[in-house]
N, C-alpha and C positions, 0 to 999 in steps of 0.2 A: 786540205789534208787535215791533220788533227781530228778533232771531233767532226769537222766538216768533211773529212774524207774517211770516216771510220767505217769499219766493217763490223760484222757480228763478233762479239767477244766469246772466246772459248778458253778452256783452261789447259792444264798440263796434260801431256799425252806421252805414250810410249810406242816403241817400234817393234818389228818382228824380223827375226833373221831369215824368214822365208822370203822376204822381199828380194833377196839376192837372186834366188832361182826364178821367181816370178818375173822380175824385170828383164832378166836375160831373155826369157821366152817372149814376153809381150813386146819388147822393143824390136825384136826380130821381125815382127809383122810389118813394121814401118820401113824396114830396110835402112838405107843410108840416110833417110830423112831425120833419124833420131840420133842424138849423141850417145856415145858409149855410156853404160851405167856408171853412176857416180862412184860406186865403190871400186870400180876397175880403173879409175883415172889417177893421174898423178897431180896432186894439188899444187897450185901455183905458190901458195904462201909457205913460208918456212915454219917447220914445226915449233921452233923455239921463239917465234915472234908472235905478237898479238894480231888478231884479225881486226883490221880497222874498217869500221862500217859507216856507210852513208845511209841514214834512215830517212826515207821519204814518206811523210804522213805519220806524225808522231803521236796523235791522239787516238781515241777509240781503240780498235784492236791493236794499233801500234803500241799502246801502253802495255798491253798484255804480252806482245812479242818481246818488247824491250825488257820487261820484267823477267821473262824466262831466259833471255840471252845474257842478261847481266850476271846470271848465276855462274856463267862460264868464266873462269879466271883469266882467259886470254882474249876476251871480247873487249874491244875499245870502240866506243861510239865517237868517231872522229868528226862527223858532220851530221847535223840535224836540218831537215828541210820541211817547211810547212807554209801553206798560204795563209794560215790563221796565226797572226802574230801573238795572240793571247796564249794559245797552246804552245807555240814555239818558245816563248819566253818562260812559260811555266816549266817546260821540260828542260830548258836551258839552266834553270836553277838546280834541277836534279843532276844535270851533267854539265857542270860549269866549264870543263875543258873542251867540250864539243863546240865547233864553230857553227853558227846559225845562219841559215839562208832561207829566202822565200822562194827562189826559183832554182829548181834542181839543175837546170841547164848551166847555170853559172858555176856550180860545183864541178861539173864535168869539164867546162872550158878552162877553169883557172886552177883546179886542184886535182887533176886526174891521177897523178902519181901518189896522192896522199891518202887513198883508201883502197881496200882490197875487195870489198863486197858491198852489195846494195840490198836493202830491204825495201820492198814496195808495198805499202799499206794504204792504198788509195782507192777511190772508186774505179769501177771497171774500165771506163773510157780512157784512163791513163796507162793501163797495164802494158799494152804492147809498145807504145812509144818509149816508156821508161825502161822496161825490161830489155828490149832489143838494143837500146843505146848502151845499157850496162854490159850486156853480153858481148856486143861488138867491141867494147872497150877492154874486154878481157877481165871483167869483174864477175865474181861469184854472185848469185842472185837467190834471195828468198822472196817469192812473190805470192800475193794473195790469190785466192780462188774467187770466181772462175779465172783460169789463167789469163784469158784474153776476152775481148768483147765481141769480136767478129770472127767468122769462120776462116777467112783468109789470113787472119793474124796467127792462126795455128801454123801455117806454112812459114811465116816470118820467123817464129820462134825456132821451129825445127831446122830450118836452113842455117841459122846462125849456130845452133848447137852442134850441127854436123861439122862445122868449121872450127869449133872450140872444144875439143874433147877433154881439155884439161880443166874445164870449169865445173863447179859443183852447184847444183840447183835443187830447190825444194819448194813445192807448192804448199800453201797454207791450209791443207785439209788435215790438220793435226788430230782430229777425232779418229782418223784411221788407226792411230796407234793406241787407242784404248785397249785394255786387255781383252775385253769381250769381243771387240771387233776383230782383233788379231786372231782370236780363237775361231770366230766365224769363218775367217779366211781359210784357216787350216782345215776346218771341218769340210768345207766345200772343195778345197784343193785336193784333199786326200781321197775324195770319192766316198767319204763316210755316208753320204746320203744318195749315192749313185750319180748318174750323169745329169747335167742341167737340162731342164725342159723349157722353162720360160721364167721371166722375172716380172714382178709388179712393184713399182716404186711410186710413192706419193709424198707430196710436200704438205705444208700447212695451209690454213685458210688465207685466201687473198683478200685482205681487208686493211683498212687504215689502222695503223698501229705505230709502234716505236720505230720500226725499220722500214715499213712499207706503207705506200699510199693506197687508196682505193683503186680498183680496176676501172678501166675505160675513162679515166679522168683526163680532162684537158689540162694543159699547163697552167699552173696557178698564176694569178696576177703578180706582176713584178712588185717587189717591195724595196725600200732603200737598202743598199748594201752596207752592212756594219763596217765601221772604220777599221776594225782589226782584220778584215777579210779582203784579200785580193781576189775579187771575183773573176777578173780577166784570166789570171793564172789557174783558177779553179776550173774554168772552162777549157783550158789547155788546148787539146787538138780539135775541138769543135769548130767548124767553119762558121756556123751560126750559133752564137752563144745562147745558153739557157737563161731565162730571166731569173734574177735572184729571188728566192723565197725560202723561208725556213721550212716549207713543205718539201723542198728539194734537198737542201743542205741543213744540217749535217748528215742525215741518215736516209731519208726517203728517196734519194736519187736512185736507189735500187729498182724502183717501180717504173722508171721512165726509159723509153726506148733508146734515147741518145746517150744515156749515162750508165744504165744497168741492165740486167737481164731478168728482172722479176724473180718470183719464187723459183721458177724452173732452173734458171742459171745459178742463182745464189745458193740454193741448197743442193743442186745436182751433184757437185763434187764431193759432198759429204755422204751422199746416198748411193750414187751409181758406182763409186769407187770400189765397193765390195766386189762387184762382178769382175772388174779389171785386175784386182789383186788375186782373185781366186781362180779365174779361168783364163785361157789363152784367147782373149776376145779379139776377133778380127775387126776391121773397120766397119762401121755401119754401112749398109747398102741402100737404105731408104728410110724415110720418116713421113708420117702422116699425123697431123694434129687436128683434132676436132675441137672447135670452140664455138661459143654462142655467136660471136661476131669479132672480126679483127679490131685492133685498136690503133690509134694514131699516136697518142702521146704517152700515156701510162699503159702498162701491159694489161692484157685481158685476163679473165679468170675462167674457172671451170674448163681448163684445157686438158684434153685427153690425148696423149701422144702414143703412137705405136712406132717403135724403132726396130727395124729388122736387120739381123746380121746373118751372114752365111753360117750354116751349122756344120755338122760333121765334125771330125777331128776332136772327139771327146764330148760333143754335144749329143743329146738324145735324138734330135731330129735334124732334117736337112736345113732348117732355118731356126735360128734362136731369136725370140721376140721379147723385147722389153716394153712393157706398158708403163708409161711415165705420166702421172697426173699431178695436177696441183689441187689446191682447195680441199685437201683431205679426202679426195675421192678414192675410197677403198675399192678393191676388186670384189667380185661376187664370191663370197666364201663358199656358197653351195656349189657353184660351178667348179671350184677347186677341190671339192670334197673335204672342206674344212668345217669345223663347227662355227656357228655364228660368233664372231669376235667383236669386242668393243675396243677398237684400236684408235689411237690418237694420230697426230700428224707425224710426218717425216719418218717413214718406214721403208724398209727394203725387204721384199719377200721373194725368195728364190725357190722355185718348184723343181725338185729333182725326181729321178725315177724311183727312189726308195724313201723319200721323205721331203719335208718342206721346212725351210728355215726362215724365220721372221726376225728381223734385226732392228733395234732402235739406235738412234745416234749415240746414246750412252754406252752401247755395247751389250745391253740387256737383250737376251734372245729367247725365242720360243722355238721348239722343234716339234714337228708333227710327223707321225708315222701312221699309215693306214687311217688317216683322218682324225687321229687322236693325239693330243699333246702328250709328249713323254717328258718325264722329269728326271730320268736317270741316264740321259745321253752322256757318253764319255766326253769330257772336255780335254782337248789337247793342251799340253804345256807350251807356253810361249815365253820367249826371253823379253824382259823389260827393256824398252828403248825410249829415247827422248827425241822428239821430232826436231827440236832446235839444237840441242847439244850435238847430235849426230851430224847435222849439217855443218856446224862450226868445226867439229873435229875433222871432217873431210876437207874443208877449206884449208885447214892447217896441215894437211898431209897425213892425218891419222885415218886411213881408209876404213870404212865400215858401210854396211848396207844403208841406203836411204829409202824410205817408203815411197816418196813421190817426187823423184827428179822430174824435170819438165818434160822429158820424153814420154813418160807414162802420164804425167799431169795433163799434157796436151791431149792425150787420148781419152782421158776421163772427161775433160771439158767438152770434147767434140759432140757427144750425144746430147749433153745438156743444152748446148747452143743450137743444135739442130731442132730440138723440141720447141724451144721458144721462138726461133726464127720462123718456123713453119706455121705459127699462129697467124701469120700474114697471108697464108694460103690455106684456109681451113678446109678440111675434107679432101685435100689433094695429096696424092702420094708423090713425094718428091724423091727421085732416085739420085743418090749421092755418089759421085765419083770422088772418093777420098784421096786418090793419088793426085788428082788435078784440081781439087778444091772447087768443084762446080757440080751443079745438078745437070743430069743428062737429058731431062725431059721438060725443063721449064726455064726458058731464057729470061723471063721476067724475074724469077727468083734469083737467078745469077746476078742480075743488075741491081737488085734491091736488098737482098738479105745476106750476101756473102762478104761484102767488103764495104768500106766507107772512104770518104775523102778526109784529108787532114789539113788543118791550118798550117800555113808556112811557119817553120820553126819548131813544130811539134810532131813532125813525121817520124814514124818508126825508122830505125837504122837499116 
């Protein structure tokens, strides 16, 4: 955990009151598989008490989460957990009253009644085991994106939530609360640009860098494990452990099949979420990903996915299609009737019947009508919200809308996982039965890209 389990760092964000209406609609699509919206629940914690937190993964993005949560007067970090003793001890100096542990399971076994909520800031492979254990134990959870690592783990999260309607959850896609992104949601939701026709989403370049390794790379040679790092616990649920390498930990684990989801899963929840907040998105019905060649260890690149949804009910066509690419692969501007644009990475473009919206992660947007960019489009007013504070307030019984409870967070994660998993079956349309978490036309895909086995002692609850 710590820097060895860190995620991408992001900064403060705000929320929108429209999420109340949106989540009521979108969660209805999943029926009983999704928990009631967080703002409609009764929190377990007393309004007058502190929220006692177990923080798993204290470095990297964990530092950012903690910094924001510490601003809330009623937050108490009761337990810190990390497999990296250097980071654990460093944060322990910052929070001397917090008890420090290397193995999160020990905290659950010995101190279950001494914390109210859990923050999971770890690599993707740990998400489902940690989050389901916390939820099953009756703890509120703030969990990093993507919510889970495997498609079948979506079911695990949803089933526990359905049994625990009093719990408050929030997925860590805090960019959704930037003012510009909230305004984009309102523009699309209100029909200001007409009915949605299709969407184009693309991530950044897949190359070796700070957070990612090169595509199609074999596992790096094993190196000596640093004395301050418990590599066995870092591997957690993996039945066959990864070799230690500083090319894997602390950051580039994102690029490897067994530990992360590559660009498509890592950025998907920051880019695809716009569609789920703005529209009544049904479950995807199929995915097809074209790639140069499948990968074994690290993820592939130049992936072009087509995810198809049932249309109608507010959509312009009988099918709604999202084109989701990595490596900065832009759509054809000419085919969309748009001027030639010089756009960077990580964009969400939504084509509607009366205009097109192009959104950056920061919330900066461009709007086009009749093929030309307009600069005087009316911008809706949105109420400022705080992704972390709102979650804490809900946990303490002060109910308010949350942008991304796990019910909708799991739905945002679903197409991102479908896109990356389908790279193992390039060019094949995989028909997805979302209700049963299986593909209806490919048994081999069901056997290899839907679920995984877990090491004894690290299974999901």
